[in-house]
C-alpha beads as a LAMMPS data file, in Angstrom:
LAMMPS data file: protein, C-alpha beads

74 atoms
73 bonds

1 atom types
1 bond types

-500.0 500.0 xlo xhi
-500.0 500.0 ylo yhi
-500.0 500.0 zlo zhi

Masses

1 110.0

Atoms # bond

1 1 1 124.114 443.669 248.063
2 1 1 125.100 441.549 245.069
3 1 1 126.805 438.209 245.745
4 1 1 129.271 436.559 243.398
5 1 1 129.403 432.771 243.371
6 1 1 132.321 431.036 244.987
7 1 1 134.477 428.702 242.946
8 1 1 136.167 425.775 244.627
9 1 1 137.972 426.951 247.746
10 1 1 137.510 430.640 247.001
11 1 1 135.590 432.711 249.531
12 1 1 132.310 434.371 248.655
13 1 1 132.625 437.929 247.358
14 1 1 129.873 440.495 247.742
15 1 1 129.482 443.915 246.197
16 1 1 128.185 446.467 248.673
17 1 1 126.935 449.788 247.400
18 1 1 129.324 452.376 248.766
19 1 1 127.949 455.272 250.766
20 1 1 129.020 457.701 253.477
21 1 1 128.900 454.973 256.160
22 1 1 132.072 453.525 254.646
23 1 1 134.077 456.777 254.484
24 1 1 136.939 455.406 256.614
25 1 1 137.202 452.261 254.477
26 1 1 137.055 454.378 251.323
27 1 1 139.790 456.662 252.659
28 1 1 141.996 453.681 253.524
29 1 1 141.560 452.258 250.014
30 1 1 142.092 455.606 248.305
31 1 1 145.223 456.337 250.348
32 1 1 146.787 452.947 249.617
33 1 1 148.423 454.350 246.456
34 1 1 150.005 457.692 247.290
35 1 1 151.756 457.948 243.918
36 1 1 148.383 457.781 242.153
37 1 1 146.997 460.403 244.530
38 1 1 149.860 462.740 243.634
39 1 1 149.035 462.418 239.944
40 1 1 145.252 462.483 240.253
41 1 1 144.719 464.849 243.177
42 1 1 148.064 466.679 243.547
43 1 1 148.470 465.389 247.122
44 1 1 149.685 462.139 248.655
45 1 1 146.824 461.540 251.063
46 1 1 143.122 462.301 250.829
47 1 1 141.152 463.504 253.826
48 1 1 137.482 463.197 254.703
49 1 1 136.596 466.346 252.720
50 1 1 138.258 464.896 249.610
51 1 1 136.322 461.653 249.969
52 1 1 133.078 463.585 250.493
53 1 1 133.799 465.537 247.285
54 1 1 134.282 462.242 245.414
55 1 1 130.954 460.968 246.782
56 1 1 129.265 464.215 245.737
57 1 1 130.724 464.074 242.216
58 1 1 129.626 460.448 241.819
59 1 1 126.118 461.305 242.981
60 1 1 125.845 464.255 240.579
61 1 1 126.999 462.038 237.706
62 1 1 124.664 459.235 238.842
63 1 1 127.573 456.841 239.234
64 1 1 127.089 453.843 241.503
65 1 1 130.180 452.915 243.489
66 1 1 130.724 449.574 245.202
67 1 1 133.073 448.030 247.735
68 1 1 134.111 444.407 247.217
69 1 1 133.649 442.399 250.401
70 1 1 135.351 439.034 250.889
71 1 1 133.737 436.665 253.351
72 1 1 131.581 438.037 256.138
73 1 1 133.549 441.152 257.105
74 1 1 134.070 444.400 255.262

Bonds

1 1 1 2
2 1 2 3
3 1 3 4
4 1 4 5
5 1 5 6
6 1 6 7
7 1 7 8
8 1 8 9
9 1 9 10
10 1 10 11
11 1 11 12
12 1 12 13
13 1 13 14
14 1 14 15
15 1 15 16
16 1 16 17
17 1 17 18
18 1 18 19
19 1 19 20
20 1 20 21
21 1 21 22
22 1 22 23
23 1 23 24
24 1 24 25
25 1 25 26
26 1 26 27
27 1 27 28
28 1 28 29
29 1 29 30
30 1 30 31
31 1 31 32
32 1 32 33
33 1 33 34
34 1 34 35
35 1 35 36
36 1 36 37
37 1 37 38
38 1 38 39
39 1 39 40
40 1 40 41
41 1 41 42
42 1 42 43
43 1 43 44
44 1 44 45
45 1 45 46
46 1 46 47
47 1 47 48
48 1 48 49
49 1 49 50
50 1 50 51
51 1 51 52
52 1 52 53
53 1 53 54
54 1 54 55
55 1 55 56
56 1 56 57
57 1 57 58
58 1 58 59
59 1 59 60
60 1 60 61
61 1 61 62
62 1 62 63
63 1 63 64
64 1 64 65
65 1 65 66
66 1 66 67
67 1 67 68
68 1 68 69
69 1 69 70
70 1 70 71
71 1 71 72
72 1 72 73
73 1 73 74
């Protein structure tokens, strides 16, 4: 986990390497913009299989994906 310094009253941000444990969080983030999903994936909402395919593609391309965490909770 990589931590970013806080500035003034801002909360601490951390970058957490994304993996399958966070599939529900990933799905919530990915489904927050249904218009984008229509353009990118030809459907409004992504399911678990779609998210797993994205994880698989990232792994094959050796892409590291991160979730930004604010404070102590994800």
